PAKE-294198 format. One record per atom (N, C-alpha, C): x, y, z. Coordinates in steps of 0.02 Angstrom, whole numbers, plus 32768, in hexadecimal, padded with zeros to 4 digits. Example, Ala and Ser with C-alpha at 12.3 -4.5 7.8 and 13.67 -1.06 7.14 Angstrom:
# residues 2
82947EE48186/82677F1F8186/82947F5B8186/82827F908162/82AC7FCB8165/82858002818A/
***
This chain:
# residues 187
6F9503E7F640/6F8703E0F5FB/6F740423F5DF/6F4C0449F600/6F39048BF5E5/6F7304BDF5DD/6FA304B9F606/6FDF04E5F5FF/700504D3F5BC/70080493F5AC/70240481F56E/7001049CF531/6FBC0498F536/6F8F04ADF4FD/6F9404FBF4F8/6F9F051EF52E/6F9C0566F52B/6FE30582F517/7015055CF516/705B0571F507/70610584F4C2/708005BAF4B2/708905D3F46B/70BF05B0F44C/70B50595F412/70E80571F3EB/70EA0592F3A5/71250593F38B/713005ADF34B/714D0573F31F/712D0567F2E4/713D052CF2BB/71520545F274/71900535F263/71A70542F21F/719C0507F1F4/7176050DF1BB/716B04D7F189/719504E6F14F/71B104B1F12F/71DB04B5F0F7/71C40483F0C1/71BC049BF086/71B40470F049/71F70476F021/72240445F029/7268044CF00C/72630449EFC1/7291046AEF9F/729B046BEF5B/72DB0488EF43/72F20474EF0A/73300492EEF1/732504CAEEC1/72E604D3EEAA/72D6050BEE80/72B1053EEEA9/727F0527EED3/72570552EEFF/7252052DEF3E/7262054CEF77/7254052FEFBA/721C0559EFDC/71E3053DEFEB/71B0055FF00C/71B40556F057/719C058DF07C/719E058DF0C6/715F05AFF0DE/714A059CF118/711205BCF13A/712005B7F184/711105EAF1AC/711705E9F1F2/70D505FCF214/70C105D0F240/708405E0F267/709205E4F2B0/7069060AF2D3/706E0611F31D/703005EEF338/703705BFF363/6FFE059EF37E/6FFC05A5F3CC/6FC005BAF3E0/6FB105BDF428/6F76058EF435/6F870557F459/6F540521F45E/6F3D0509F41D/6EFD0506F40F/6EE804EBF3D1/6ED70521F39C/6EF8055EF3A1/6EEA0592F373/6F2B05A5F350/6F310590F30F/6F6C05A7F2E7/6F5F05EDF2C7/6F950615F2C0/6F8E064DF295/6FCF0654F268/6FC60671F232/6FFC067AF202/702B06B0F21B/707006A3F21A/70A006D6F226/70BA06EEF1E4/70D306BFF1BC/70EC06D3F178/70F00696F14D/70EE06A4F10A/70FC0668F0DC/711C068AF0A1/713F065EF07D/71640679F041/718A0642F01D/71B80653EFEF/71E00625EFCB/72280640EFC9/72560613EFC0/729B0623EFB2/72A80610EF68/72AF0640EF3D/72B00630EEF5/72FD0623EEE4/730A05E5EECF/735105D1EEBE/735A05C7EE74/732605D7EE4A/732905C7EE06/736005E8EDE0/73770621EDF2/73AC0648EDCF/73F40630EDE0/73F705FEEE17/743605ECEE27/744905A8EE04/747D05A6EDDE/748B056CEDBB/74B10536EDDE/74DD054BEE11/7507051DEE34/74DB04FCEE6D/74D904B9EE6C/74AF0496EE9A/74C704A4EEE6/750904A6EEEE/752304AEEF30/751904F2EF4D/75150525EF22/75080566EF34/74BB056CEF49/74900546EF27/74470544EF38/74420526EF7D/746A04EFEF8E/746804D1EFD1/747B0502F008/74AE052AEFFA/74C6055CF028/74910593F034/747005A6EFFE/743505D4F003/740005BAF02C/73EE0577F021/73BA0559F04C/73CA055DF095/740A0549F0A1/74230546F0E7/741F058AF108/743E05BCF0E3/74420601F0FF/73FE0622F109/73D10617F0D8/738C0634F0DF/73600612F117/736C05D1F11C/734A05ACF152/736005C2F195/73A305CDF19E/73BD05E2F1DF/73A5062CF1EC/739E0652F1B8/738B0699F1BE/733E0696F1D4/7315066CF1B7/72CD0666F1CD/72CB0654F215/72F60623F229/72F30606F26F/730A0641F29D/73400663F28C/735A0699F2B8/732606D1F2BE/730306E0F288/72D30718F28F/72930705F2B1/727906CAF2A5/723506BAF2C0/7236068AF2FC/7273066BF30B/727A0645F34A/7247060EF34A/724405E0F31A/721105ACF31D/72280576F353/71F80557F36C/72030523F3A2/720C04E0F382/71EF04D7F344/71F4049BF31D/71F604A4F2D4/72150478F2B0/72130479F267/71F5043DF247/71C50448F21E/71A2040FF1FC/71B70413F1B4/71CA03DDF19A/71E203DBF153/71C103A5F12B/71B103B3F0ED/71980381F0C2/71CE034EF0A9/71C10310F0AF/71ED02DDF099/71F002D8F051/722602CBF033/722602BFEFEA/71FA0284EFD4/71DA028CEF9C/71B00254EF82/71DD022BEF51/71CF01F0EF4C/71F201C7EF1C/71DA01CBEED5/720001E7EEAC/71F301EFEE63/721C01C2EE38/721001C9EDFB/7236019CEDCD/727B01BAEDB9/728101F9EDC4/72C6021BEDAF/72F10219EDEC/732401EDEDEC/735101E8EE26/737B0226EE30/7391024AEDFD/73B60287EE05/738A02BEEE2C/735102C1EE15/732102F3EE39/731B02E0EE7F/730C02A2EE8E/7302028CEED0/73420299EEFB/737A028EEEDF/73BA029AEF05/73C102E5EF12/73B20312EEE5/73B7035CEEEE/7387036EEF26/73470353EF21/73140366EF51/7329034FEF99/73440312EF99/735C02FAEFDC/73960326EFF8/73BE0341EFCE/73F3036AEFE6/73D803ADEFFF/73A403C4EFDC/73830406EFF2/736303FBF037/733F03C2F03B/731E03B3F07E/735003AFF0B4/73870389F0A7/73BC037EF0DA/73DE03C0F0EF/73E303EBF0BC/7402042EF0CF/73D50456F0FB/73950458F0ED/7365047BF118/735E045DF161/73690417F161/736703F6F1A3/73A80408F1C6/73DE0408F1A5/741D0418F1C6/74190462F1E2/73F9048FF1BD/73F204D6F1D8/73C804D7F217/739804ADF21A/736F04A9F259/73950486F291/73BE0453F280/73E30434F2B3/741D0461F2CC/7435048EF2A2/746704BBF2B4/745104EDF2E9/741204F3F2EF/73F00521F321/73CE04F6F357/73DB04B6F358/73BD0486F389/73720488F389/7351048BF350/73050488F34D/72F1043FF33D/72C10427F360/72A503E4F352/728603E3F307/729803ACF2E2/728103A7F29F/7252036FF29D/721C037BF26F/71E40349F264/71DD0347F21B/71DA0307F202/71D402FCF1B9/719102DCF1AC/716E02F7F176/712F02DBF164/712C02CEF118/710F0292F107/71080280F0C2/70D602B1F09F/70E402C0F060/70B202EDF03C/706902DCF043/705D0297F03F/70180282F043/6FF9028FF089/70210285F0C0/70090294F102/6FFD02DDF109/70240306F0F0/701A0350F0F6/6FD80365F0D1/6FCD034AF094/6F8D035AF070/6F52033FF095/6F5B0301F0B0/6F1E02E3F0D9/6F120308F117/6F410324F136/6F38034EF175/6F150391F164/6F2303AEF128/6F0603ECF11B/6EC203E7F0F8/6EBD03B9F0C7/6E8403B3F0A0/6E530377F0AE/6E6E0348F0D2/6E49030AF0DC/6E5002DCF0A1/6E7A02EBF072/6E8702C4F034/6ED202C1F025/6EEE0288F027/6F360280F01B/6F4A028FEFD4/6F1D0292EFA2/6F30029DEF61/6F1902E6EF4A/6F10030FEF7A/6EFA0354EF69/6F2D0379EF40/6F1603ABEF1A/6F4103D6EEF2/6F60040DEF1B/6F930429EF02/6FAE0462EF21/6F7D049BEF28/6F5304A1EEF6/6F1E04D6EEFD/6EEC04C9EF30/6ED9048AEF39/6EA8047AEF70/6EC80483EFB4/6F070473EFBC/6F2A047FEFFC/6F2C04CAF009/6F3D04F3EFD5/6F41053AEFE0/6EFE0558EFF1/6EC60544EFD3/6E82055AEFDD/6E6E054EF024/6E7C0511F040/6E6A04FFF085/6E900527F0B6/6ED2052FF0A7/6EFB0557F0D4/6EE505A2F0D6/6ED005B9F09E/6EB505FDF098/6E7F0608F0C8/6E5105D7F0C8/6E1605DBF0F5/6E2705CEF13E/6E5305A1F14A/6E63058EF194/6E8B05C9F1B3/6EB505EAF18C/6EDF061BF1AC/6ECC0664F197/6E94066AF173/6E7B06ABF15F/6EAD06D2F134/6ECE06AEF106/6EFD06D2F0DA/6ED60700F0AD/6EF2073CF0A4/6ECB076AF076/6ECE074DF02D/6F060734F017/6F0A0717EFD4/6F3706DCEFD6/6F3106B1EFA4/6F5B0677EF9C/6F9E0693EF77/6FD5067EEF90/70100699EF6F/7016067EEF26/703B06A3EEFC/7044068FEEBA/7069064BEEB5/709A0641EEDD/70BE0607EEDB/70A405D7EF13/7089059EEEFF/706A0573EF2C/709B0548EF59/70DB054EEF4B/710C052FEF77/710C0550EFBB/70F5058FEFBB/70EF05B3EFFF/70BA0590F028/70830584F006/70490560F02D/705D051AF03D/708604FBF015/709D04B8F024/70C704BAF066/70F004E9F06D/711B04F2F0A8/70EC04FFF0E6/70BD0526F0DA/708D0535F111/706504FBF124/705404D1F0F1/70310494F100/70580464F12B/7099045DF121/70C40433F14A/70BE044EF192/70C10490F19E/70BD04A8F1E2/7075049AF1FE/704104A1F1DB/6FFF0490F1F2/6FF80446F202/7014041AF1DA/700F03D4F1DF/702F03C5F225/706803E2F233/708B03D4F272/705F03F3F2AC/70420427F2A4/70160443F2D6/6FDC0414F2E7/6FBC03F6F2B3/6F8503C6F2B9/6FA00388F2DD/6FDA036CF2CC/6FF70334F2ED/7001033FF335/701B0375F347/70270386F38D/6FE7038FF3B5/6FB003A6F397/6F7103ACF3B7/6F590365F3CE/6F660339F3A7/6F4C02F2F3B3/6F7602D8F3F3/6FB502E5F3F4/6FDF02D2F42D/6FD002F7F46C/6FB40330F469/6FAA035BF4A2/6F600352F4BE/6F3E0322F49F/6EFB0312F4BA/6EC2033BF49E/6ECF0362F46B/6E990388F445/6E750356F422/6E340362F41E/6E080333F3FB/6E1F0327F3B2/6E2102E9F39A/6E3802DBF358/6DFB02D6F32A/6E0902D9F2E8/6DD802CEF2B8/6DED0294F285/6DBC027AF267/6DCA0241F23F/6DC90255F1ED/6DC80296F1E1/6DCA02ADF19D/6DAC02F2F19C/6DA50307F15B/6D920349F151/6D480353F165/6D1D0322F151/6CD50324F165/6CCD0328F1B0/6CEF02FEF1D4/6CF002FCF21E/6D06033CF23C/6D3C035EF220/6D55039BF237/6D1C03D0F22D/6CFC03D2F1F4/6CC50406F1E9/6C8E03F9F21A/6C7B03BDF226/6C4403B2F258/6C5603C8F29D/6C9503C0F2B0/6CAB03D3F2F5/6CC1041CF2F8/6CC9043BF2C1/6CE00482F2BF/6CB804ACF291/6C7504B4F293/6C5004D8F264/6C620522F262/6C80053DF298/6C920581F29B/6CCE0591F270/6CF4055BF257/6D300564F22E/6D200571F1E4/6CE0055FF1D2/6CCF0563F186/6CA605A3F17E/6CB905C5F146/6C910604F13A/6C6405FAF0FC/
***
């Protein structure tokens, strides 16, 4: 079991979108995650939806080839009232998944609520709350201007936390429980 916990893993997290796609990459050794990179792919100036999908695919493959992640965690589309928006978001997510599959990377999908719950202890947390917690957890110098970047990072961290549970690392029942078991993580 200890060999598994000490193995280095790189996790790419993606927050899919057709206007802005956020991503974050963490390196985890055992139960210690650290930030590798986070950012966004800005697609707002591209009017052709299919060109946007190609850009999502190409940039995701580029991130995979550059950082060599072991796993890809992606936020699942949420069900909204606008069917056209949902369809476009699903296509963007599918394109990012296809990019990961083209490089034979295992894909893990998480609901937005589950990601927020994993990071903040609250499933209805705001983007700002998620970003603030990630800033503290990963010692980010500053929160990025575009919070889609921290949403992508949150997907990676959610996956990291899910895997810790499977690897026998002590689990927590919420944010208060985490704080009580990890007082050294709070400044």
